[in-house]
mmJSON file of the N, C-alpha and C atoms, coordinates in Angstrom:
{"data_MODEL":{"atom_site":{
"group_PDB":["ATOM","ATOM","ATOM","ATOM","ATOM","ATOM","ATOM","ATOM","ATOM","ATOM","ATOM","ATOM","ATOM","ATOM","ATOM","ATOM","ATOM","ATOM","ATOM","ATOM","ATOM","ATOM","ATOM","ATOM","ATOM","ATOM","ATOM","ATOM","ATOM","ATOM","ATOM","ATOM","ATOM","ATOM","ATOM","ATOM","ATOM","ATOM","ATOM","ATOM","ATOM","ATOM","ATOM","ATOM","ATOM","ATOM","ATOM","ATOM","ATOM","ATOM","ATOM","ATOM","ATOM","ATOM","ATOM","ATOM","ATOM","ATOM","ATOM","ATOM","ATOM","ATOM","ATOM","ATOM","ATOM","ATOM","ATOM","ATOM","ATOM","ATOM","ATOM","ATOM","ATOM","ATOM","ATOM","ATOM","ATOM","ATOM","ATOM","ATOM","ATOM","ATOM","ATOM","ATOM","ATOM","ATOM","ATOM","ATOM","ATOM","ATOM","ATOM","ATOM","ATOM","ATOM","ATOM","ATOM","ATOM","ATOM","ATOM","ATOM","ATOM","ATOM","ATOM","ATOM","ATOM","ATOM","ATOM","ATOM","ATOM","ATOM","ATOM","ATOM","ATOM","ATOM","ATOM","ATOM","ATOM","ATOM","ATOM","ATOM","ATOM","ATOM","ATOM","ATOM","ATOM","ATOM","ATOM","ATOM","ATOM","ATOM","ATOM","ATOM","ATOM","ATOM","ATOM","ATOM","ATOM","ATOM","ATOM","ATOM","ATOM","ATOM","ATOM","ATOM","ATOM","ATOM","ATOM","ATOM","ATOM","ATOM","ATOM","ATOM","ATOM","ATOM","ATOM","ATOM","ATOM","ATOM","ATOM","ATOM","ATOM","ATOM","ATOM","ATOM","ATOM","ATOM","ATOM","ATOM","ATOM","ATOM","ATOM","ATOM","ATOM","ATOM","ATOM","ATOM","ATOM","ATOM","ATOM","ATOM","ATOM","ATOM","ATOM","ATOM","ATOM","ATOM","ATOM","ATOM","ATOM","ATOM","ATOM","ATOM","ATOM","ATOM","ATOM","ATOM","ATOM","ATOM","ATOM","ATOM","ATOM","ATOM","ATOM","ATOM","ATOM","ATOM","ATOM"],
"id":[1,2,3,4,5,6,7,8,9,10,11,12,13,14,15,16,17,18,19,20,21,22,23,24,25,26,27,28,29,30,31,32,33,34,35,36,37,38,39,40,41,42,43,44,45,46,47,48,49,50,51,52,53,54,55,56,57,58,59,60,61,62,63,64,65,66,67,68,69,70,71,72,73,74,75,76,77,78,79,80,81,82,83,84,85,86,87,88,89,90,91,92,93,94,95,96,97,98,99,100,101,102,103,104,105,106,107,108,109,110,111,112,113,114,115,116,117,118,119,120,121,122,123,124,125,126,127,128,129,130,131,132,133,134,135,136,137,138,139,140,141,142,143,144,145,146,147,148,149,150,151,152,153,154,155,156,157,158,159,160,161,162,163,164,165,166,167,168,169,170,171,172,173,174,175,176,177,178,179,180,181,182,183,184,185,186,187,188,189,190,191,192,193,194,195,196,197,198,199,200,201,202,203,204,205,206,207],
"type_symbol":["N","C","C","N","C","C","N","C","C","N","C","C","N","C","C","N","C","C","N","C","C","N","C","C","N","C","C","N","C","C","N","C","C","N","C","C","N","C","C","N","C","C","N","C","C","N","C","C","N","C","C","N","C","C","N","C","C","N","C","C","N","C","C","N","C","C","N","C","C","N","C","C","N","C","C","N","C","C","N","C","C","N","C","C","N","C","C","N","C","C","N","C","C","N","C","C","N","C","C","N","C","C","N","C","C","N","C","C","N","C","C","N","C","C","N","C","C","N","C","C","N","C","C","N","C","C","N","C","C","N","C","C","N","C","C","N","C","C","N","C","C","N","C","C","N","C","C","N","C","C","N","C","C","N","C","C","N","C","C","N","C","C","N","C","C","N","C","C","N","C","C","N","C","C","N","C","C","N","C","C","N","C","C","N","C","C","N","C","C","N","C","C","N","C","C","N","C","C","N","C","C","N","C","C","N","C","C"],
"label_atom_id":["N","CA","C","N","CA","C","N","CA","C","N","CA","C","N","CA","C","N","CA","C","N","CA","C","N","CA","C","N","CA","C","N","CA","C","N","CA","C","N","CA","C","N","CA","C","N","CA","C","N","CA","C","N","CA","C","N","CA","C","N","CA","C","N","CA","C","N","CA","C","N","CA","C","N","CA","C","N","CA","C","N","CA","C","N","CA","C","N","CA","C","N","CA","C","N","CA","C","N","CA","C","N","CA","C","N","CA","C","N","CA","C","N","CA","C","N","CA","C","N","CA","C","N","CA","C","N","CA","C","N","CA","C","N","CA","C","N","CA","C","N","CA","C","N","CA","C","N","CA","C","N","CA","C","N","CA","C","N","CA","C","N","CA","C","N","CA","C","N","CA","C","N","CA","C","N","CA","C","N","CA","C","N","CA","C","N","CA","C","N","CA","C","N","CA","C","N","CA","C","N","CA","C","N","CA","C","N","CA","C","N","CA","C","N","CA","C","N","CA","C","N","CA","C","N","CA","C","N","CA","C","N","CA","C","N","CA","C","N","CA","C"],
"label_alt_id":[null,null,null,null,null,null,null,null,null,null,null,null,null,null,null,null,null,null,null,null,null,null,null,null,null,null,null,null,null,null,null,null,null,null,null,null,null,null,null,null,null,null,null,null,null,null,null,null,null,null,null,null,null,null,null,null,null,null,null,null,null,null,null,null,null,null,null,null,null,null,null,null,null,null,null,null,null,null,null,null,null,null,null,null,null,null,null,null,null,null,null,null,null,null,null,null,null,null,null,null,null,null,null,null,null,null,null,null,null,null,null,null,null,null,null,null,null,null,null,null,null,null,null,null,null,null,null,null,null,null,null,null,null,null,null,null,null,null,null,null,null,null,null,null,null,null,null,null,null,null,null,null,null,null,null,null,null,null,null,null,null,null,null,null,null,null,null,null,null,null,null,null,null,null,null,null,null,null,null,null,null,null,null,null,null,null,null,null,null,null,null,null,null,null,null,null,null,null,null,null,null,null,null,null,null,null,null],
"label_comp_id":["UNK","UNK","UNK","UNK","UNK","UNK","UNK","UNK","UNK","UNK","UNK","UNK","UNK","UNK","UNK","UNK","UNK","UNK","UNK","UNK","UNK","UNK","UNK","UNK","UNK","UNK","UNK","UNK","UNK","UNK","UNK","UNK","UNK","UNK","UNK","UNK","UNK","UNK","UNK","UNK","UNK","UNK","UNK","UNK","UNK","UNK","UNK","UNK","UNK","UNK","UNK","UNK","UNK","UNK","UNK","UNK","UNK","UNK","UNK","UNK","UNK","UNK","UNK","UNK","UNK","UNK","UNK","UNK","UNK","UNK","UNK","UNK","UNK","UNK","UNK","UNK","UNK","UNK","UNK","UNK","UNK","UNK","UNK","UNK","UNK","UNK","UNK","UNK","UNK","UNK","UNK","UNK","UNK","UNK","UNK","UNK","UNK","UNK","UNK","UNK","UNK","UNK","UNK","UNK","UNK","UNK","UNK","UNK","UNK","UNK","UNK","UNK","UNK","UNK","UNK","UNK","UNK","UNK","UNK","UNK","UNK","UNK","UNK","UNK","UNK","UNK","UNK","UNK","UNK","UNK","UNK","UNK","UNK","UNK","UNK","UNK","UNK","UNK","UNK","UNK","UNK","UNK","UNK","UNK","UNK","UNK","UNK","UNK","UNK","UNK","UNK","UNK","UNK","UNK","UNK","UNK","UNK","UNK","UNK","UNK","UNK","UNK","UNK","UNK","UNK","UNK","UNK","UNK","UNK","UNK","UNK","UNK","UNK","UNK","UNK","UNK","UNK","UNK","UNK","UNK","UNK","UNK","UNK","UNK","UNK","UNK","UNK","UNK","UNK","UNK","UNK","UNK","UNK","UNK","UNK","UNK","UNK","UNK","UNK","UNK","UNK","UNK","UNK","UNK","UNK","UNK","UNK"],
"label_asym_id":["A","A","A","A","A","A","A","A","A","A","A","A","A","A","A","A","A","A","A","A","A","A","A","A","A","A","A","A","A","A","A","A","A","A","A","A","A","A","A","A","A","A","A","A","A","A","A","A","A","A","A","A","A","A","A","A","A","A","A","A","A","A","A","A","A","A","A","A","A","A","A","A","A","A","A","A","A","A","A","A","A","A","A","A","A","A","A","A","A","A","A","A","A","A","A","A","A","A","A","A","A","A","A","A","A","A","A","A","A","A","A","A","A","A","A","A","A","A","A","A","A","A","A","A","A","A","A","A","A","A","A","A","A","A","A","A","A","A","A","A","A","A","A","A","A","A","A","A","A","A","A","A","A","A","A","A","A","A","A","A","A","A","A","A","A","A","A","A","A","A","A","A","A","A","A","A","A","A","A","A","A","A","A","A","A","A","A","A","A","A","A","A","A","A","A","A","A","A","A","A","A","A","A","A","A","A","A"],
"label_entity_id":["1","1","1","1","1","1","1","1","1","1","1","1","1","1","1","1","1","1","1","1","1","1","1","1","1","1","1","1","1","1","1","1","1","1","1","1","1","1","1","1","1","1","1","1","1","1","1","1","1","1","1","1","1","1","1","1","1","1","1","1","1","1","1","1","1","1","1","1","1","1","1","1","1","1","1","1","1","1","1","1","1","1","1","1","1","1","1","1","1","1","1","1","1","1","1","1","1","1","1","1","1","1","1","1","1","1","1","1","1","1","1","1","1","1","1","1","1","1","1","1","1","1","1","1","1","1","1","1","1","1","1","1","1","1","1","1","1","1","1","1","1","1","1","1","1","1","1","1","1","1","1","1","1","1","1","1","1","1","1","1","1","1","1","1","1","1","1","1","1","1","1","1","1","1","1","1","1","1","1","1","1","1","1","1","1","1","1","1","1","1","1","1","1","1","1","1","1","1","1","1","1","1","1","1","1","1","1"],
"label_seq_id":[1,1,1,2,2,2,3,3,3,4,4,4,5,5,5,6,6,6,7,7,7,8,8,8,9,9,9,10,10,10,11,11,11,12,12,12,13,13,13,14,14,14,15,15,15,16,16,16,17,17,17,18,18,18,19,19,19,20,20,20,21,21,21,22,22,22,23,23,23,24,24,24,25,25,25,26,26,26,27,27,27,28,28,28,29,29,29,30,30,30,31,31,31,32,32,32,33,33,33,34,34,34,35,35,35,36,36,36,37,37,37,38,38,38,39,39,39,40,40,40,41,41,41,42,42,42,43,43,43,44,44,44,45,45,45,46,46,46,47,47,47,48,48,48,49,49,49,50,50,50,51,51,51,52,52,52,53,53,53,54,54,54,55,55,55,56,56,56,57,57,57,58,58,58,59,59,59,60,60,60,61,61,61,62,62,62,63,63,63,64,64,64,65,65,65,66,66,66,67,67,67,68,68,68,69,69,69],
"pdbx_PDB_ins_code":[null,null,null,null,null,null,null,null,null,null,null,null,null,null,null,null,null,null,null,null,null,null,null,null,null,null,null,null,null,null,null,null,null,null,null,null,null,null,null,null,null,null,null,null,null,null,null,null,null,null,null,null,null,null,null,null,null,null,null,null,null,null,null,null,null,null,null,null,null,null,null,null,null,null,null,null,null,null,null,null,null,null,null,null,null,null,null,null,null,null,null,null,null,null,null,null,null,null,null,null,null,null,null,null,null,null,null,null,null,null,null,null,null,null,null,null,null,null,null,null,null,null,null,null,null,null,null,null,null,null,null,null,null,null,null,null,null,null,null,null,null,null,null,null,null,null,null,null,null,null,null,null,null,null,null,null,null,null,null,null,null,null,null,null,null,null,null,null,null,null,null,null,null,null,null,null,null,null,null,null,null,null,null,null,null,null,null,null,null,null,null,null,null,null,null,null,null,null,null,null,null,null,null,null,null,null,null],
"Cartn_x":[119.467,118.647,117.993,117.895,117.239,116.05,114.905,113.695,113.142,112.976,112.403,110.912,110.114,108.661,108.122,106.965,106.326,106.028,106.045,105.861,104.571,103.479,102.204,102.264,102.903,103.025,103.925,104.968,105.858,105.109,104.277,103.489,102.515,101.828,100.894,101.622,102.781,103.585,104.014,104.46,104.886,103.714,102.555,101.374,100.959,100.989,100.614,101.593,102.86,103.872,103.667,103.384,103.176,101.942,100.847,99.631,99.874,100.662,100.922,102.025,102.776,103.898,105.076,105.171,106.239,107.172,108.348,109.247,108.75,109.131,108.779,109.364,110.566,111.212,110.374,109.856,109.045,107.754,107.13,105.902,106.202,107.274,107.648,107.983,108.743,109.095,107.852,106.926,105.692,104.868,104.801,104.025,104.636,105.936,106.607,106.423,106.56,106.375,104.968,103.968,102.583,102.36,102.89,102.752,103.367,104.57,105.24,104.53,103.973,103.211,101.971,101.265,100.076,100.458,101.563,102.008,102.337,102.966,103.3,102.03,101.033,99.751,99.068,99.109,98.502,99.21,100.546,101.302,100.939,100.8,100.417,99.018,98.103,96.752,96.784,97.592,97.708,98.246,99.244,99.809,98.766,97.955,96.914,95.857,95.479,94.517,95.089,96.368,97.007,97.004,97.275,97.267,95.873,94.858,93.483,93.097,93.468,93.158,93.856,95.114,95.858,95.241,94.858,94.219,92.896,92.117,90.848,91.049,92.055,92.34,92.719,93.617,94.023,92.819,91.989,90.841,89.837,89.627,88.587,89.126,90.413,91.04,90.341,90.081,89.454,88.104,87.298,85.982,86.11,87.006,87.208,87.654,88.552,89.006,87.849,87.011,85.872,84.88,84.653,83.732,84.287,85.59,86.216,86.116,85.878,85.802,84.551],
"Cartn_y":[82.534,82.142,80.802,79.983,78.688,78.632,78.263,78.135,76.742,76.009,74.676,74.769,74.23,74.264,72.853,72.724,71.408,70.949,69.651,69.084,69.573,69.63,70.046,71.495,72.342,73.746,73.883,73.108,73.135,72.721,71.683,71.228,72.31,72.937,74.013,75.178,75.497,76.583,76.281,75.099,74.703,74.715,74.209,74.226,75.658,76.518,77.917,78.589,78.364,78.947,78.456,77.183,76.62,77.233,77.37,77.97,79.406,80.155,81.553,81.699,80.628,80.707,81.456,81.421,82.11,81.074,81.529,80.665,80.629,79.589,79.485,80.68,81.071,82.208,83.479,83.68,84.87,84.859,83.693,83.584,83.871,83.296,83.518,84.987,85.587,87.005,87.89,87.608,88.388,88.227,87.018,86.763,87.494,87.452,88.14,89.649,90.163,91.595,92.033,91.263,91.592,91.538,90.52,90.387,91.582,91.97,93.086,94.407,94.562,95.77,95.867,94.767,94.761,95.043,94.46,94.683,96.161,96.791,98.213,99.061,98.7,99.419,99.279,98.077,97.859,98.675,98.744,99.547,101.023,101.502,102.893,103.154,102.203,102.338,102.392,101.524,101.512,102.841,103.387,104.673,105.776,105.755,106.768,106.653,105.444,105.252,105.809,105.547,106.08,107.608,108.211,109.668,110.231,109.602,110.061,109.943,108.842,108.648,109.705,109.985,111.0,112.38,112.705,113.998,114.104,113.037,113.03,113.187,112.498,112.609,114.039,114.637,116.025,116.964,116.744,117.623,117.526,116.323,116.101,115.83,116.041,115.72,116.397,117.68,118.411,117.799,117.553,116.956,115.556,114.771,113.402,113.415,114.342,114.445,114.82,115.743,116.155,115.009,114.261,113.13,112.034,111.908,110.872,111.179,112.445,112.829,112.345],
"Cartn_z":[90.422,91.536,91.196,92.195,92.022,92.967,92.433,93.24,93.013,94.091,93.991,94.279,93.378,93.505,93.644,94.286,94.321,92.89,92.666,91.328,90.672,91.425,90.853,90.363,91.15,90.751,89.526,89.472,88.309,87.051,87.17,86.017,85.564,86.512,86.162,85.504,86.021,85.475,84.042,83.815,82.464,81.482,81.913,81.044,80.708,81.706,81.487,80.522,80.716,79.827,78.396,78.249,76.911,76.245,77.012,76.449,75.985,76.753,76.412,75.362,75.127,74.203,74.811,76.124,76.855,77.461,77.83,78.591,80.034,80.752,82.168,82.913,82.58,83.234,83.053,81.845,81.586,82.411,82.524,83.319,84.791,85.297,86.7,86.927,86.039,86.176,86.158,85.25,85.167,86.439,86.956,88.174,89.371,89.488,90.593,90.457,89.246,89.015,89.401,88.985,89.322,90.831,91.472,92.922,93.645,93.244,93.897,93.621,92.443,92.126,93.009,93.162,94.027,95.474,95.924,97.301,97.512,96.535,96.639,96.683,95.89,95.906,97.26,97.83,99.14,100.21,100.135,101.089,100.961,99.725,99.496,100.047,99.847,100.389,101.915,102.52,103.983,104.5,103.811,104.215,104.118,103.061,102.886,103.986,104.352,105.435,106.741,106.987,108.189,108.189,107.027,106.917,107.194,106.623,106.828,108.302,108.93,110.346,111.196,110.903,111.659,111.464,110.234,109.968,110.721,110.714,111.435,112.928,113.445,114.879,115.232,114.458,114.732,114.658,113.662,113.458,114.605,115.092,116.083,117.486,117.708,118.999,120.164,120.055,121.16,121.506,120.504,120.739,121.316,120.782,121.292,122.741,123.083,124.469,125.386,124.952,125.778,125.954,124.905,125.004,125.914,125.963,126.782,128.278,128.625,130.049,130.71],
"occupancy":[1.0,1.0,1.0,1.0,1.0,1.0,1.0,1.0,1.0,1.0,1.0,1.0,1.0,1.0,1.0,1.0,1.0,1.0,1.0,1.0,1.0,1.0,1.0,1.0,1.0,1.0,1.0,1.0,1.0,1.0,1.0,1.0,1.0,1.0,1.0,1.0,1.0,1.0,1.0,1.0,1.0,1.0,1.0,1.0,1.0,1.0,1.0,1.0,1.0,1.0,1.0,1.0,1.0,1.0,1.0,1.0,1.0,1.0,1.0,1.0,1.0,1.0,1.0,1.0,1.0,1.0,1.0,1.0,1.0,1.0,1.0,1.0,1.0,1.0,1.0,1.0,1.0,1.0,1.0,1.0,1.0,1.0,1.0,1.0,1.0,1.0,1.0,1.0,1.0,1.0,1.0,1.0,1.0,1.0,1.0,1.0,1.0,1.0,1.0,1.0,1.0,1.0,1.0,1.0,1.0,1.0,1.0,1.0,1.0,1.0,1.0,1.0,1.0,1.0,1.0,1.0,1.0,1.0,1.0,1.0,1.0,1.0,1.0,1.0,1.0,1.0,1.0,1.0,1.0,1.0,1.0,1.0,1.0,1.0,1.0,1.0,1.0,1.0,1.0,1.0,1.0,1.0,1.0,1.0,1.0,1.0,1.0,1.0,1.0,1.0,1.0,1.0,1.0,1.0,1.0,1.0,1.0,1.0,1.0,1.0,1.0,1.0,1.0,1.0,1.0,1.0,1.0,1.0,1.0,1.0,1.0,1.0,1.0,1.0,1.0,1.0,1.0,1.0,1.0,1.0,1.0,1.0,1.0,1.0,1.0,1.0,1.0,1.0,1.0,1.0,1.0,1.0,1.0,1.0,1.0,1.0,1.0,1.0,1.0,1.0,1.0,1.0,1.0,1.0,1.0,1.0,1.0],
"B_iso_or_equiv":[0.0,0.0,0.0,0.0,0.0,0.0,0.0,0.0,0.0,0.0,0.0,0.0,0.0,0.0,0.0,0.0,0.0,0.0,0.0,0.0,0.0,0.0,0.0,0.0,0.0,0.0,0.0,0.0,0.0,0.0,0.0,0.0,0.0,0.0,0.0,0.0,0.0,0.0,0.0,0.0,0.0,0.0,0.0,0.0,0.0,0.0,0.0,0.0,0.0,0.0,0.0,0.0,0.0,0.0,0.0,0.0,0.0,0.0,0.0,0.0,0.0,0.0,0.0,0.0,0.0,0.0,0.0,0.0,0.0,0.0,0.0,0.0,0.0,0.0,0.0,0.0,0.0,0.0,0.0,0.0,0.0,0.0,0.0,0.0,0.0,0.0,0.0,0.0,0.0,0.0,0.0,0.0,0.0,0.0,0.0,0.0,0.0,0.0,0.0,0.0,0.0,0.0,0.0,0.0,0.0,0.0,0.0,0.0,0.0,0.0,0.0,0.0,0.0,0.0,0.0,0.0,0.0,0.0,0.0,0.0,0.0,0.0,0.0,0.0,0.0,0.0,0.0,0.0,0.0,0.0,0.0,0.0,0.0,0.0,0.0,0.0,0.0,0.0,0.0,0.0,0.0,0.0,0.0,0.0,0.0,0.0,0.0,0.0,0.0,0.0,0.0,0.0,0.0,0.0,0.0,0.0,0.0,0.0,0.0,0.0,0.0,0.0,0.0,0.0,0.0,0.0,0.0,0.0,0.0,0.0,0.0,0.0,0.0,0.0,0.0,0.0,0.0,0.0,0.0,0.0,0.0,0.0,0.0,0.0,0.0,0.0,0.0,0.0,0.0,0.0,0.0,0.0,0.0,0.0,0.0,0.0,0.0,0.0,0.0,0.0,0.0,0.0,0.0,0.0,0.0,0.0,0.0],
"pdbx_formal_charge":[null,null,null,null,null,null,null,null,null,null,null,null,null,null,null,null,null,null,null,null,null,null,null,null,null,null,null,null,null,null,null,null,null,null,null,null,null,null,null,null,null,null,null,null,null,null,null,null,null,null,null,null,null,null,null,null,null,null,null,null,null,null,null,null,null,null,null,null,null,null,null,null,null,null,null,null,null,null,null,null,null,null,null,null,null,null,null,null,null,null,null,null,null,null,null,null,null,null,null,null,null,null,null,null,null,null,null,null,null,null,null,null,null,null,null,null,null,null,null,null,null,null,null,null,null,null,null,null,null,null,null,null,null,null,null,null,null,null,null,null,null,null,null,null,null,null,null,null,null,null,null,null,null,null,null,null,null,null,null,null,null,null,null,null,null,null,null,null,null,null,null,null,null,null,null,null,null,null,null,null,null,null,null,null,null,null,null,null,null,null,null,null,null,null,null,null,null,null,null,null,null,null,null,null,null,null,null],
"auth_seq_id":[1,1,1,2,2,2,3,3,3,4,4,4,5,5,5,6,6,6,7,7,7,8,8,8,9,9,9,10,10,10,11,11,11,12,12,12,13,13,13,14,14,14,15,15,15,16,16,16,17,17,17,18,18,18,19,19,19,20,20,20,21,21,21,22,22,22,23,23,23,24,24,24,25,25,25,26,26,26,27,27,27,28,28,28,29,29,29,30,30,30,31,31,31,32,32,32,33,33,33,34,34,34,35,35,35,36,36,36,37,37,37,38,38,38,39,39,39,40,40,40,41,41,41,42,42,42,43,43,43,44,44,44,45,45,45,46,46,46,47,47,47,48,48,48,49,49,49,50,50,50,51,51,51,52,52,52,53,53,53,54,54,54,55,55,55,56,56,56,57,57,57,58,58,58,59,59,59,60,60,60,61,61,61,62,62,62,63,63,63,64,64,64,65,65,65,66,66,66,67,67,67,68,68,68,69,69,69],
"auth_comp_id":["UNK","UNK","UNK","UNK","UNK","UNK","UNK","UNK","UNK","UNK","UNK","UNK","UNK","UNK","UNK","UNK","UNK","UNK","UNK","UNK","UNK","UNK","UNK","UNK","UNK","UNK","UNK","UNK","UNK","UNK","UNK","UNK","UNK","UNK","UNK","UNK","UNK","UNK","UNK","UNK","UNK","UNK","UNK","UNK","UNK","UNK","UNK","UNK","UNK","UNK","UNK","UNK","UNK","UNK","UNK","UNK","UNK","UNK","UNK","UNK","UNK","UNK","UNK","UNK","UNK","UNK","UNK","UNK","UNK","UNK","UNK","UNK","UNK","UNK","UNK","UNK","UNK","UNK","UNK","UNK","UNK","UNK","UNK","UNK","UNK","UNK","UNK","UNK","UNK","UNK","UNK","UNK","UNK","UNK","UNK","UNK","UNK","UNK","UNK","UNK","UNK","UNK","UNK","UNK","UNK","UNK","UNK","UNK","UNK","UNK","UNK","UNK","UNK","UNK","UNK","UNK","UNK","UNK","UNK","UNK","UNK","UNK","UNK","UNK","UNK","UNK","UNK","UNK","UNK","UNK","UNK","UNK","UNK","UNK","UNK","UNK","UNK","UNK","UNK","UNK","UNK","UNK","UNK","UNK","UNK","UNK","UNK","UNK","UNK","UNK","UNK","UNK","UNK","UNK","UNK","UNK","UNK","UNK","UNK","UNK","UNK","UNK","UNK","UNK","UNK","UNK","UNK","UNK","UNK","UNK","UNK","UNK","UNK","UNK","UNK","UNK","UNK","UNK","UNK","UNK","UNK","UNK","UNK","UNK","UNK","UNK","UNK","UNK","UNK","UNK","UNK","UNK","UNK","UNK","UNK","UNK","UNK","UNK","UNK","UNK","UNK","UNK","UNK","UNK","UNK","UNK","UNK"],
"auth_asym_id":["A","A","A","A","A","A","A","A","A","A","A","A","A","A","A","A","A","A","A","A","A","A","A","A","A","A","A","A","A","A","A","A","A","A","A","A","A","A","A","A","A","A","A","A","A","A","A","A","A","A","A","A","A","A","A","A","A","A","A","A","A","A","A","A","A","A","A","A","A","A","A","A","A","A","A","A","A","A","A","A","A","A","A","A","A","A","A","A","A","A","A","A","A","A","A","A","A","A","A","A","A","A","A","A","A","A","A","A","A","A","A","A","A","A","A","A","A","A","A","A","A","A","A","A","A","A","A","A","A","A","A","A","A","A","A","A","A","A","A","A","A","A","A","A","A","A","A","A","A","A","A","A","A","A","A","A","A","A","A","A","A","A","A","A","A","A","A","A","A","A","A","A","A","A","A","A","A","A","A","A","A","A","A","A","A","A","A","A","A","A","A","A","A","A","A","A","A","A","A","A","A","A","A","A","A","A","A"],
"auth_atom_id":["N","CA","C","N","CA","C","N","CA","C","N","CA","C","N","CA","C","N","CA","C","N","CA","C","N","CA","C","N","CA","C","N","CA","C","N","CA","C","N","CA","C","N","CA","C","N","CA","C","N","CA","C","N","CA","C","N","CA","C","N","CA","C","N","CA","C","N","CA","C","N","CA","C","N","CA","C","N","CA","C","N","CA","C","N","CA","C","N","CA","C","N","CA","C","N","CA","C","N","CA","C","N","CA","C","N","CA","C","N","CA","C","N","CA","C","N","CA","C","N","CA","C","N","CA","C","N","CA","C","N","CA","C","N","CA","C","N","CA","C","N","CA","C","N","CA","C","N","CA","C","N","CA","C","N","CA","C","N","CA","C","N","CA","C","N","CA","C","N","CA","C","N","CA","C","N","CA","C","N","CA","C","N","CA","C","N","CA","C","N","CA","C","N","CA","C","N","CA","C","N","CA","C","N","CA","C","N","CA","C","N","CA","C","N","CA","C","N","CA","C","N","CA","C","N","CA","C","N","CA","C","N","CA","C","N","CA","C","N","CA","C"],
"pdbx_PDB_model_num":[1,1,1,1,1,1,1,1,1,1,1,1,1,1,1,1,1,1,1,1,1,1,1,1,1,1,1,1,1,1,1,1,1,1,1,1,1,1,1,1,1,1,1,1,1,1,1,1,1,1,1,1,1,1,1,1,1,1,1,1,1,1,1,1,1,1,1,1,1,1,1,1,1,1,1,1,1,1,1,1,1,1,1,1,1,1,1,1,1,1,1,1,1,1,1,1,1,1,1,1,1,1,1,1,1,1,1,1,1,1,1,1,1,1,1,1,1,1,1,1,1,1,1,1,1,1,1,1,1,1,1,1,1,1,1,1,1,1,1,1,1,1,1,1,1,1,1,1,1,1,1,1,1,1,1,1,1,1,1,1,1,1,1,1,1,1,1,1,1,1,1,1,1,1,1,1,1,1,1,1,1,1,1,1,1,1,1,1,1,1,1,1,1,1,1,1,1,1,1,1,1,1,1,1,1,1,1]
}}}
């Protein structure tokens, strides 16, 4: 895979890799892995919120319907 980055980002990436003693590829792989892990956690959180909302709606549906009248 080839990814073209803006020059400034490439410079920052290279400096960071050098400071850590890692290859640029390793830094990019770690960053992508962390990003995808966070995205998966956010998706799981969103699913849990949806489940809680659905459970609350089912639990309180009768009352909510009566209040809406």
